[in-house]
N, C-alpha and C positions, 0 to 999 in steps of 0.2 A: 444653501451653501454658506460658507464662512465669509462674512464681510468684515475686513480688517478696519480697525480704528473708527468704526461708525459712532460709537458712544462718545469718543474723544472729539470727533468732528462736530457732533451735535452740541457739545459744550461751547464751542467757539463760533459756530456758523449759524446764520439765520435760516439758511435753506440747504437741505440735504436731499438729493435725489438718487435713489438706488434703482437700477434697472436690471431685470433678469429676462432672459430669452422667453421663458415660459410664464412669467408673471407670478411665480411661486413666492417671490419676495419683492416688494417695491413695485415700480411700474413695469408693465409687460412690454418688451420690445427693446430696440436698440437705443442706447443712451443718446446717440446723435439725433434721433427723431424727437425725443423728449426735449433735448436741449434746443433744437431749432424751433420747436413749438413755443417754448418759453421766450426765446428771443423775438420771435415773430409777434408775440403778444405785447412786446414793448417792455418786458421785464428787464430790470437793470441789475447788474451784479458787479462787485469789485474784482472778483477773481474766480476762475474755474480751476478745480483740481481734478485731474483725470488719472485714475489708477486702474490698470488692467492690461490687456494685450496691446502690443504695438499697433495693430490694426485699429483697435478701438481708440487709442489715444491719438493716433494720426487723424482719424475721422473727427474726433472732438476738435482738434486744432483746425481742421478744415472748416468747421462750423464757427468757431470762436474768432478766428483771425479776421475774417471780413467784418465782424461786429466790433473788433478792437477790444475784445474781452481777454485780458491777461490770463494765460493758461499755464499752469504748472503740470508737468507730467512726471511720473515716477517710473523710471526705467528699471528693468530687471534682467540685464544681460547676465551671462555666465560670469561668476566671480569666483576666483580660486584663492588668491592669497590675501585679498583685502588691503593691499598696499599699493597697487598699481604696477608692481614690478612685472607681473606675468603678461599684462596687456590684454587679457581676455575680455575685459569689460570696457574696452575703449569705444567711445562714441564721438561723433563729430557734432559739436554744438557751436553755433555761430562761426562756422568755418575753422574751428580749432579742435584739436584732439583733447578729449577729456577722458577721465577714468571714472566710471560710475561708482566704483567702490570708495574712492577718496574725494572726488569732486561732486558727487551726487549722493544718492541716485535721483534726486529731484532736480529738474531743469526747466527752464523757460521753454515751453512747447513750441513756440514760434521759431526757436533757434535750433531745434533738434533736426538732424538729417535722418528722417524716418526711413527713407529708402535704404540708406546704408545700414541702419540698425536691423532692418528686416532681412537684408541680404546676409549680414553676419549671423543673425539668429538661425537662419536656414542652412548655414554652411555645413553643419554636421547632422542634419535631419536624417539622412540615409543611415548613418552609423547608429544614431539613437534608436531608430526603428529596428535595425538589425539586432541591437543589444536587447531591446525590450521584447522582441519576438522569440528569443532563445531562453529556454528554462535554465540551461546550464551555462554559466558564465565563465567556467574554468578555461583559462588560456586565451581569453578574449581581451586581455589587456585592460 
């Protein structure tokens, strides 16, 4: 699969850990398991950057928060206009409404309301599936 910005991260980071479900690239398994193993070994890090699905990033935060390891997450909600006017990409961070397109997409993972993000992400899942399942999109808006 395509791993974004890996080479750029390697230029500036001492440690990069890439995990895939099948082990076809990097470590095999969930990133949260590898992360917990590293922390259990007493490894110390300045920061963790999690990029991926909301579930994965939430899982990473659940591992790093008890360890006090600052964690940045990169949110990827639907973004339409890139100015914050449409409100599609709004997220709650530290109890305040933010727009991923103008205030992010990178946020302090400890402050992101992941439950709300996941609820918003799933809001149109049925419509998305319906549109993907139809070969003919004419008249389907």
